N, C-alpha and C positions, 0 to 999 in steps of 0.2 A: 591613810597615809600613803604617799607614793614616793618612790625612789627613782630618779632619773640620773644614772651614773653617780657622781658624788653629791648630787643635790637631793635633799629630802624635803618634800612638801607636806606640811602638817595642817589639817583642818580640824581643830579641836572641838568645833561646834559653836554654840552661841549661848551666852549667858544673858538671858533677859531680852533678846532681840524680838521676841514675839509680842512684847508689850503686854498690856493688861488683858487683851483678848486671847492671847496664847496661853495664859496661865492654866495650869492643870491639864492642858491638852498636849503640851510638848515638853519633852525632857530637855534639860539644859546640859551642856557639855563644855569641857575645857581640856586643854593639853598642858601638862607640866613638862618642860624640857629639862633633861638632866645633862649638863654640860661639863666637860673637862677641857678647858681652853686649849686649842680651838676646835675640839671635837664634840659632836653630839653623840653621847653614849647611849641614851635611851629616852623614850617618851612615855609618860604615864597619861593614858586617855581615860578621863573620868566622865561618866554620864549619870545624871541624877534626875529623878522626878520630884519637883519641889514639894508637892503636897503629900504624896504617899511616903516619901522618904526612901523609896527604892533606889538603889544605886548599883553601878557596875564600874569596875576599874580594870584596865588592862595595861600591862607594860610591854612595850615593843623595844627589844634590845637590838641595837644596830651593830654592835661590835662582834657579832657571831659570824661563823663561816658562811652560812646561808641565811641572811636576815629575812628573806621573803618567804621562807618555808615555815608554816605553822604559826604565823603571826599576822596581825592586822596591818601588813605592809605589802604593797604591790610594787614589784620591780618592772620597769619599762625598758 
């Protein structure tokens, strides 16, 4: 995730874009956007390996004083 002033760019990953040849080699990921109109409050980043079942989830909270400190968010 990247933050450019008031703009937040989220790349949650890819669910199935590797096709059948990418199965079991590449984890899939997605982002769940938590909104309170018209504000993006937080983003849940989820990554999973389809065959092993291993998974990781991170929440990036944007409404804190320094959102780019200690989170998966880079401010530019």
